[in-house]
C-alpha positions as CSV (number, residue, x, y, z in Angstrom):
1,X,-30.8,17.2,-7.0
2,X,-31.2,16.5,-3.3
3,X,-31.1,19.5,-1.0
4,X,-28.1,18.0,0.9
5,X,-26.0,18.4,-2.3
6,X,-26.0,22.2,-1.6
7,X,-23.9,21.6,1.5
8,X,-20.5,22.4,-0.1
9,X,-21.8,25.8,-1.4
10,X,-23.5,26.6,1.8
11,X,-20.5,25.7,3.9
12,X,-18.2,28.0,2.0
13,X,-20.7,30.9,2.0
14,X,-21.7,30.5,5.6
15,X,-18.0,30.7,6.6
16,X,-17.5,33.9,4.5
17,X,-20.7,35.5,5.7
18,X,-19.8,34.8,9.3
19,X,-16.6,36.8,8.7
20,X,-18.7,39.7,7.4
21,X,-21.0,39.6,10.4
22,X,-18.1,39.3,12.9
23,X,-16.6,42.5,11.6
24,X,-19.4,44.6,13.3
25,X,-19.7,42.4,16.5
26,X,-17.8,42.6,19.8
27,X,-15.2,40.0,20.4
28,X,-17.2,37.7,22.7
29,X,-20.2,37.7,20.4
30,X,-17.9,37.1,17.4
31,X,-16.5,34.1,19.2
32,X,-20.0,32.6,19.8
33,X,-20.9,33.2,16.1
34,X,-17.6,31.6,15.1
35,X,-18.2,28.6,17.3
36,X,-21.8,28.1,16.0
37,X,-20.6,28.5,12.4
38,X,-17.9,25.8,12.7
39,X,-20.2,23.5,14.5
40,X,-22.9,24.0,11.8
41,X,-20.3,23.3,9.0
42,X,-19.2,20.2,10.8
43,X,-22.7,18.9,11.1
44,X,-23.4,19.7,7.4
45,X,-20.3,17.9,6.4
46,X,-21.3,14.8,8.3
47,X,-24.7,15.0,6.7
48,X,-23.2,15.2,3.2
49,X,-20.8,12.3,4.0
50,X,-23.6,10.1,5.2
51,X,-25.6,10.9,2.1
52,X,-22.8,10.1,-0.3
53,X,-22.1,6.8,1.4
54,X,-25.8,5.7,1.6
55,X,-26.7,6.9,-1.9
56,X,-23.7,5.3,-3.6
57,X,-23.3,8.1,-6.1
58,X,-19.7,8.5,-5.2
59,X,-19.3,12.2,-6.3
60,X,-21.2,14.9,-8.1
61,X,-20.7,18.4,-9.5
62,X,-22.7,21.5,-8.5
63,X,-22.9,24.2,-11.2
64,X,-23.0,27.6,-9.5
65,X,-25.3,30.1,-11.1
66,X,-26.4,27.4,-13.6
67,X,-24.0,28.7,-16.2
68,X,-21.8,26.2,-18.0
69,X,-18.1,26.7,-18.7
70,X,-16.4,28.9,-19.6
71,X,-18.7,31.5,-17.8
72,X,-19.8,29.4,-14.9
73,X,-18.1,27.9,-11.9
74,X,-18.3,24.4,-10.5
75,X,-18.1,22.7,-7.1
76,X,-17.3,19.0,-6.9
77,X,-18.1,16.9,-3.9
78,X,-17.3,13.3,-3.1
79,X,-16.5,11.0,-0.2
80,X,-12.9,12.2,0.1
81,X,-13.9,15.9,0.0
82,X,-16.7,15.5,2.6
83,X,-14.4,13.5,4.9
84,X,-11.7,16.2,4.7
85,X,-14.2,19.0,5.2
86,X,-15.6,17.3,8.3
87,X,-12.2,16.6,9.7
88,X,-10.9,20.1,9.1
89,X,-13.9,21.6,10.8
90,X,-13.6,19.4,13.9
91,X,-9.9,20.2,14.3
92,X,-10.4,23.9,13.9
93,X,-13.2,23.9,16.5
94,X,-11.2,21.9,19.1
95,X,-8.0,24.0,18.4
96,X,-10.0,27.2,19.2
97,X,-11.5,25.7,22.3
98,X,-8.1,24.5,23.6
99,X,-6.4,27.9,23.0
100,X,-9.3,30.1,24.1
101,X,-7.5,31.5,27.2
102,X,-4.5,32.5,25.2
103,X,-6.6,34.3,22.6
104,X,-8.1,36.4,25.4
105,X,-4.6,37.0,27.0
106,X,-2.3,37.6,24.0
107,X,-4.6,39.5,21.6
108,X,-5.8,43.0,22.3
109,X,-9.5,43.0,23.2
110,X,-10.2,45.4,20.3
111,X,-8.8,42.9,17.9
112,X,-10.7,39.8,19.1
113,X,-13.4,40.1,16.4
114,X,-10.6,40.5,13.8
115,X,-9.1,37.3,14.9
116,X,-12.4,35.5,14.3
117,X,-12.8,37.2,10.9
118,X,-9.5,35.6,9.9
119,X,-10.6,32.2,11.2
120,X,-13.8,32.4,9.2
121,X,-11.9,33.4,6.0
122,X,-9.4,30.6,6.7
123,X,-12.1,28.0,7.0
124,X,-13.9,29.2,3.9
125,X,-10.7,29.1,1.9
126,X,-9.9,25.6,3.1
127,X,-13.4,24.4,2.2
128,X,-13.1,26.0,-1.2
129,X,-9.8,24.3,-1.9
130,X,-11.4,21.0,-0.9
131,X,-14.6,21.5,-3.0
132,X,-13.7,23.7,-6.0
133,X,-13.7,22.2,-9.5
134,X,-12.2,25.3,-11.0
135,X,-8.4,25.9,-11.1
136,X,-8.5,29.7,-11.0
137,X,-11.0,29.7,-8.1
138,X,-8.6,27.5,-6.3
139,X,-5.8,30.1,-6.8
140,X,-8.1,32.9,-5.5
141,X,-8.8,31.0,-2.3
142,X,-5.1,30.1,-2.0
143,X,-4.4,33.8,-1.7
144,X,-7.3,34.3,0.8
145,X,-5.8,31.4,2.8
146,X,-2.4,33.0,2.7
147,X,-3.6,36.4,3.9
148,X,-5.7,35.0,6.6
149,X,-2.9,32.7,7.9
150,X,-0.5,35.7,7.9
151,X,-2.9,37.7,9.9
152,X,-3.3,34.9,12.4
153,X,0.5,34.9,12.9
154,X,1.0,38.6,13.3
155,X,-2.2,39.6,15.2
156,X,-0.3,38.9,18.5
157,X,1.8,42.0,17.6
158,X,5.2,41.1,19.1
159,X,8.6,41.5,17.3
160,X,9.0,37.8,16.7
161,X,5.5,37.3,15.3
162,X,5.8,40.3,12.9
163,X,9.2,38.9,11.7
164,X,7.6,35.4,11.4
165,X,4.6,36.8,9.5
166,X,6.9,38.7,7.0
167,X,9.0,35.6,6.4
168,X,5.8,33.5,6.0
169,X,4.4,36.1,3.5
170,X,7.5,36.2,1.4
171,X,7.9,32.5,1.1
172,X,4.1,32.0,0.6
173,X,3.9,34.6,-2.1
174,X,6.8,32.9,-3.9
175,X,4.9,29.7,-3.8
176,X,1.7,31.4,-5.0
177,X,3.5,33.1,-7.8
178,X,4.8,29.7,-9.1
179,X,1.3,28.3,-8.8
180,X,-0.2,31.1,-10.7
181,X,2.5,30.8,-13.4
182,X,1.7,27.1,-13.7
183,X,-2.1,27.8,-14.0
184,X,-1.4,30.4,-16.7
185,X,0.6,27.9,-18.7
186,X,-2.2,25.3,-18.3
187,X,-4.8,27.8,-19.5
188,X,-2.5,28.7,-22.4
189,X,-2.2,25.1,-23.5
190,X,-5.8,24.0,-22.9
191,X,-8.0,27.1,-22.9
192,X,-9.9,25.8,-19.9
193,X,-10.1,26.4,-16.1
194,X,-12.5,23.7,-15.1
195,X,-10.5,20.7,-13.8
196,X,-12.5,18.1,-15.7
197,X,-12.2,20.0,-19.0
198,X,-8.5,20.6,-18.5
199,X,-7.9,16.9,-17.9
200,X,-9.7,15.9,-21.1
201,X,-7.7,18.4,-23.1
202,X,-4.4,17.4,-21.5
203,X,-5.1,13.7,-22.3
204,X,-5.4,14.7,-26.0
205,X,-2.3,16.8,-25.9
206,X,-0.2,14.1,-24.4
207,X,-1.6,11.5,-26.8
208,X,-0.6,13.7,-29.7
209,X,2.8,14.4,-28.2
210,X,2.5,18.2,-28.4
211,X,3.5,20.6,-25.6
212,X,5.4,17.8,-23.9
213,X,8.2,20.1,-22.6
214,X,5.9,22.9,-21.5
215,X,3.8,20.3,-19.7
216,X,6.8,19.0,-17.9
217,X,7.8,22.5,-16.8
218,X,4.2,23.2,-15.7
219,X,4.1,20.1,-13.5
220,X,7.4,21.1,-11.9
221,X,6.4,24.7,-11.3
222,X,3.1,23.8,-9.7
223,X,4.6,21.1,-7.5
224,X,7.4,23.4,-6.3
225,X,4.9,26.2,-5.6
226,X,2.7,24.1,-3.5
227,X,5.7,22.4,-1.8
228,X,6.9,25.8,-0.7
229,X,3.5,26.7,0.7
230,X,3.2,23.4,2.6
231,X,6.8,23.7,4.0
232,X,8.4,20.7,2.3
233,X,12.1,20.5,3.0
234,X,14.1,22.5,2.0
235,X,11.4,25.2,1.7
236,X,10.6,25.1,5.4
237,X,12.6,28.1,6.8
238,X,9.5,30.1,7.6
239,X,7.8,27.3,9.6
240,X,9.5,27.2,13.0
241,X,8.9,30.9,13.8
242,X,5.4,31.0,12.4
243,X,4.3,28.0,14.5
244,X,6.5,28.8,17.4
245,X,5.6,32.4,18.2
246,X,2.0,32.8,17.1
247,X,-0.9,32.4,19.6
248,X,-1.4,28.7,20.4
249,X,-4.7,28.3,18.5
250,X,-3.1,29.8,15.4
251,X,-0.1,27.5,15.7
252,X,-2.4,24.4,16.0
253,X,-4.5,25.5,13.0
254,X,-1.6,26.4,10.8
255,X,0.3,23.2,11.5
256,X,-2.8,20.9,11.3
257,X,-4.8,22.4,8.5
258,X,-3.3,25.2,6.4
259,X,-0.4,23.2,5.0
260,X,-2.7,20.2,4.4
261,X,-5.1,22.4,2.4
262,X,-2.3,23.0,-0.1
263,X,-1.3,19.4,-0.1
264,X,-4.9,18.4,-0.9
265,X,-5.0,20.9,-3.8
266,X,-1.8,19.2,-5.1
267,X,-3.6,15.8,-4.9
268,X,-6.5,17.3,-6.9
269,X,-4.1,18.7,-9.5
270,X,-2.3,15.4,-9.8
271,X,-5.5,13.3,-10.2
272,X,-8.1,15.6,-11.6
273,X,-6.2,18.2,-13.7
274,X,-3.0,16.7,-15.2
275,X,-3.7,13.0,-14.7
276,X,-1.8,10.6,-12.5
277,X,-0.1,8.8,-15.3
278,X,1.2,12.0,-16.9
279,X,2.6,13.2,-13.6
280,X,4.2,9.8,-13.0
281,X,5.8,9.9,-16.4
282,X,7.3,13.3,-15.6
283,X,9.3,11.7,-12.8
284,X,8.3,14.4,-10.4
285,X,7.4,11.7,-7.9
286,X,11.0,10.7,-7.7
287,X,12.0,14.3,-6.8
288,X,9.4,14.8,-4.1
289,X,10.3,11.3,-2.8
290,X,13.9,12.3,-2.2
291,X,12.9,15.7,-0.6
292,X,10.3,13.8,1.5
293,X,13.0,11.4,2.9
294,X,15.3,14.3,3.6
295,X,12.6,16.2,5.4
296,X,11.8,13.2,7.6
297,X,15.4,13.2,8.8
298,X,16.2,16.9,8.9
299,X,13.0,17.8,10.7
300,X,13.6,15.2,13.4
301,X,17.3,16.1,13.9
302,X,16.4,19.8,14.2
303,X,13.7,19.0,16.7
304,X,16.2,17.0,18.9
305,X,18.5,20.1,19.2
306,X,15.7,22.5,20.1
307,X,15.4,23.6,23.7
308,X,12.0,25.5,23.1
309,X,9.1,23.0,23.3
310,X,7.0,25.0,20.8
311,X,9.8,25.1,18.2
312,X,10.5,21.5,18.8
313,X,6.9,20.6,17.9
314,X,7.2,23.0,14.9
315,X,10.3,21.2,13.6
316,X,8.5,17.9,14.0
317,X,5.9,19.2,11.5
318,X,8.7,19.5,8.9
319,X,9.4,15.8,9.4
320,X,5.7,14.9,9.1
321,X,5.3,16.9,5.9
322,X,8.2,14.8,4.6
323,X,6.2,11.7,5.5
324,X,3.3,12.9,3.3
325,X,5.4,13.8,0.3
326,X,7.4,10.5,0.7
327,X,4.1,8.7,0.4
328,X,3.3,10.5,-2.8
329,X,6.8,9.8,-4.1
330,X,6.3,6.1,-3.8
331,X,4.2,6.3,-6.9
332,X,1.6,3.8,-5.8
333,X,-2.1,4.1,-4.7
334,X,-1.1,2.6,-1.3
335,X,1.4,5.4,-0.8
336,X,-1.2,8.1,-1.6
337,X,-3.7,6.5,0.8
338,X,-1.1,6.4,3.5
339,X,-0.4,10.1,2.9
340,X,-4.1,10.9,3.1
341,X,-4.4,9.0,6.4
342,X,-1.3,10.8,7.7
343,X,-2.9,14.1,7.0
344,X,-5.7,13.1,9.4
345,X,-3.3,11.6,11.9
346,X,-1.1,14.7,11.9
347,X,-4.0,17.1,12.2
348,X,-5.4,15.3,15.3
349,X,-2.0,14.8,16.9
350,X,-0.1,18.0,16.2
351,X,-3.0,20.2,17.5
352,X,-3.1,18.1,20.6
353,X,0.7,18.6,21.2
354,X,0.5,22.4,20.7
355,X,-2.5,22.8,23.0
356,X,-0.9,20.5,25.6
357,X,2.4,22.4,25.4
358,X,0.6,25.6,26.2
359,X,-0.9,24.0,29.4
360,X,2.6,22.8,30.4
361,X,4.3,26.2,29.9
362,X,1.5,28.0,31.8
363,X,2.4,26.2,35.0
364,X,6.1,26.7,34.4
365,X,6.4,30.4,34.7
366,X,5.3,30.9,31.0
367,X,8.8,29.4,30.1
368,X,9.0,27.2,27.1
369,X,12.6,26.2,27.9
370,X,13.0,22.4,28.1
371,X,14.6,22.5,31.6
372,X,11.9,24.6,33.2
373,X,9.3,22.0,32.3
374,X,10.5,19.6,34.9
375,X,7.5,18.2,36.7
376,X,5.0,20.2,34.6
377,X,2.8,17.2,34.0
378,X,2.1,17.1,37.7
379,X,1.3,20.8,37.9
380,X,-1.2,20.5,35.0
381,X,-2.2,16.8,34.8
382,X,-4.6,17.3,31.8
383,X,-1.9,18.9,29.7
384,X,0.6,16.2,30.8
385,X,-1.8,13.4,29.7
386,X,-2.5,15.2,26.4
387,X,1.2,15.6,25.6
388,X,1.9,12.0,26.6
389,X,-0.8,10.7,24.2
390,X,0.4,13.0,21.4
391,X,4.0,11.9,21.8
392,X,3.1,8.2,21.8
393,X,1.1,8.7,18.7
394,X,3.9,10.6,16.9
395,X,6.4,7.8,17.9
396,X,4.0,5.2,16.6
397,X,2.8,3.3,19.6
398,X,-0.2,0.9,19.0
399,X,-3.8,2.0,19.6
400,X,-2.9,5.6,18.6
401,X,-3.2,7.0,15.1
402,X,0.5,7.3,14.5
403,X,1.0,3.6,14.6
404,X,-1.5,3.0,11.8
405,X,0.0,5.7,9.8
406,X,3.6,4.4,10.0
407,X,2.3,0.8,9.4
408,X,0.6,2.0,6.2
409,X,3.7,3.7,5.0
410,X,5.7,0.5,5.6
411,X,3.2,-1.6,3.7
412,X,3.2,1.0,0.8
413,X,7.0,0.8,0.7
414,X,6.9,-3.0,0.3
415,X,4.5,-2.6,-2.6
416,X,6.7,0.0,-4.3
417,X,9.6,-0.5,-6.6
418,X,12.7,-2.1,-5.0
419,X,14.7,1.1,-5.5
420,X,12.3,2.9,-3.3
421,X,11.4,0.2,-0.8
422,X,14.8,-0.1,0.9
423,X,15.4,3.7,1.5
424,X,11.8,4.2,2.6
425,X,12.0,1.4,5.3
426,X,15.4,2.6,6.5
427,X,14.5,6.2,6.8
428,X,11.1,5.3,8.3
429,X,13.0,3.4,11.0
430,X,15.5,6.1,11.6
431,X,12.8,8.8,11.8
432,X,10.8,6.7,14.3
433,X,13.9,6.4,16.5
434,X,14.5,10.2,16.2
435,X,10.9,10.8,17.1
436,X,11.2,8.7,20.2
437,X,14.4,10.6,21.2
438,X,12.9,14.1,21.2
439,X,9.3,13.3,22.2
440,X,10.0,10.7,24.9
441,X,12.8,12.7,26.5
442,X,10.3,15.6,26.8
443,X,7.7,13.2,28.4
444,X,10.4,12.0,30.8
445,X,11.2,15.6,31.7
446,X,7.6,16.7,32.4
447,X,7.0,13.6,34.4
448,X,10.2,14.0,36.5
449,X,9.0,15.3,39.9
450,X,10.3,18.8,40.8
451,X,10.9,19.7,44.5
452,X,8.2,21.9,45.9
453,X,10.6,24.5,47.2
454,X,12.1,24.8,43.8
455,X,8.6,25.3,42.2
456,X,7.8,28.0,44.8
457,X,11.1,29.7,44.2
458,X,10.5,29.9,40.5
459,X,6.9,31.0,40.9
460,X,5.4,27.9,39.3
461,X,1.7,27.2,39.9
462,X,-0.6,24.2,39.7
463,X,-3.8,24.1,37.7
464,X,-6.6,21.5,38.1
465,X,-9.0,20.5,35.4
466,X,-11.8,22.4,37.1
467,X,-10.0,25.6,36.5
468,X,-9.7,25.0,32.8
469,X,-12.9,23.2,31.8
470,X,-13.0,24.1,28.1
471,X,-9.3,23.3,27.8
472,X,-9.9,19.9,29.4
473,X,-12.8,19.2,27.0
474,X,-10.6,20.0,24.0
475,X,-7.8,17.8,25.2
476,X,-10.1,14.8,26.0
477,X,-11.8,15.1,22.6
478,X,-8.4,15.3,20.8
479,X,-7.3,12.1,22.7
480,X,-10.5,10.3,21.8
481,X,-10.1,11.4,18.1
482,X,-6.6,10.0,18.2
483,X,-7.7,6.7,19.6
484,X,-10.6,6.4,17.2
485,X,-8.1,6.9,14.3
486,X,-5.8,4.3,15.8
487,X,-8.3,1.6,16.8
488,X,-11.0,2.0,14.1
489,X,-8.9,2.9,11.1
490,X,-10.3,0.3,8.7
491,X,-13.6,2.1,7.8
492,X,-11.7,5.4,7.6
493,X,-9.1,3.9,5.2
494,X,-11.9,2.4,3.1
495,X,-13.5,5.9,2.8
496,X,-10.2,7.3,1.7
497,X,-9.7,4.6,-0.9
498,X,-13.2,5.0,-2.2
499,X,-12.8,8.7,-2.4
500,X,-9.5,8.5,-4.2
501,X,-11.1,6.2,-6.8
502,X,-13.8,8.7,-7.4
503,X,-11.1,11.3,-7.8
504,X,-9.8,9.7,-10.9
C-alpha cells in the first residue's frame, strides 16, 4: 500500500488531535493551529485525489488496526470522497477567514479556543462521514457533528442563538434517533455493520424475498432521519434562526457543509449499503422528489417575504436543499450527478453570500434590515461585489456555478420519466424566477446610492479593502472558486461521474 493511502485516516485524526491541542492553547494560538490543520488537510486531500486519478485504482479500503470484520473498522476512499474532502476543507478555511473579525467581536475571548475546538471536531466528523465504510461509525460521527454544530450556534451566547441552538438540537436529535433506529434494524436483518458486507447480505435478502416490509420501513426511517438533519422541507423549521443568528463563520459553515455531510451519508447508504435498485423499488425517490419540489418553491417564497438579509439567505438554503433532493428523486444517474455538483455550487456560493452580507451590514450600522442596506455596496465595495457574484450564481447567470447546476438539473429532467420531467422543468423555471426576485432586488438595493447626509445621520461608515485584508482575500477566492466551477465544470463533472461509478 502506498503511503498516500493513509491520508483519510491521517486527515480525521489530525483534525481530532488539533481539537485536543487547542483545548490548552490561547485563542490566537488555537486559531493559527486550526488554520494550519485545515490547510494541511486540504493539501493532503489534493494529494490523495491526484494519486487516485493517476493510479487509476478508482477506490480502496483501509483496514484500521488490521483486524477484519466484525472486530475491525474500515475506511474507504475513492475519487468522489477525495473530491468532497478537498472541497469541504477549502470552504471551511475560507469561511473562517471571511468571518474572522466577527469571531473576535461576538465571542468572548475566553471562549475563542473553544470555538476552534468545535471547528476541529466538526471537520473531523465531516471527513469521517465522507470516508467511513462502517455504518455505526458513521452514526457516532453524526452525533459528534450535531454537538459541534450546536456549540457553534450557541457560543455567541445571546437569547436568539440559545433558542436557535435548542431548536436545532431537538430537531437534529429526532433525525439522529430515526437514523439509529434504521441502523439497528439493518444490523438485526444482516448481522453486519460494514457497508460492503451489509450490501451483500441485503442483496441475498431481497433475492429471497424475506424481510421486504422491514426493509421498506428501514429505508423510509433512514431517509426521513437524514432529511430532518439536512433541513429538507417540511423539516426546516430550525434552519432560519440557526443560520440567521449564529456568528457569520458558523452560518457559512453550517449552510455550506454540515447539511451536505448528512446528504453525502444518505448517498452512501443508497449506493453502498442498501443498493440503488432496492431503494428505487421502494418508491422513496418519488417521495423525496415531491418534497424537493415543494422545498424549492416554499424556500424561495419565504425568502422573498424576509426583510432580514441573513434570514433571507437562510431561507434560500431551504430551496437549495430542495434542489438536491429533487435531483435524487428523478431516479437517474444524471439527477444524482446534478445533485452532487449542486452540493459543490451551493457550498461555494452560500458561504460567499453570508460572508458578503456581513460586510454589508457592518457598514450599515450593524443593521440587517433590507431598507438600511441602501448604498451598502458603495460603502464596502468588496462585500458588494461578493454579494453580486453570489446572487448572479444563485439565479443561474452564465460563467457562474449556478448556471451549470441548473442546466444539469434541466438535462437530468429531460432524461427522467415523462411524469417527472414536466413538473421538474416547471418548478425549476418558477424557482429561478423567484431567486431572481429576492436576490436581484437586494442587489439593486445595495447598489442604489444613498445620500451622504443620510449616511452620516444614521452613523454609517465606509470600509476599504485595505482595512479588511483577510476578508478581501476570502471574498476574492470565493469568487474565483465560483467562476472555476462555472467555466471549467467538465473535468469536475467527470470526476463526480467516475466517483459515483466507483461507489456502486
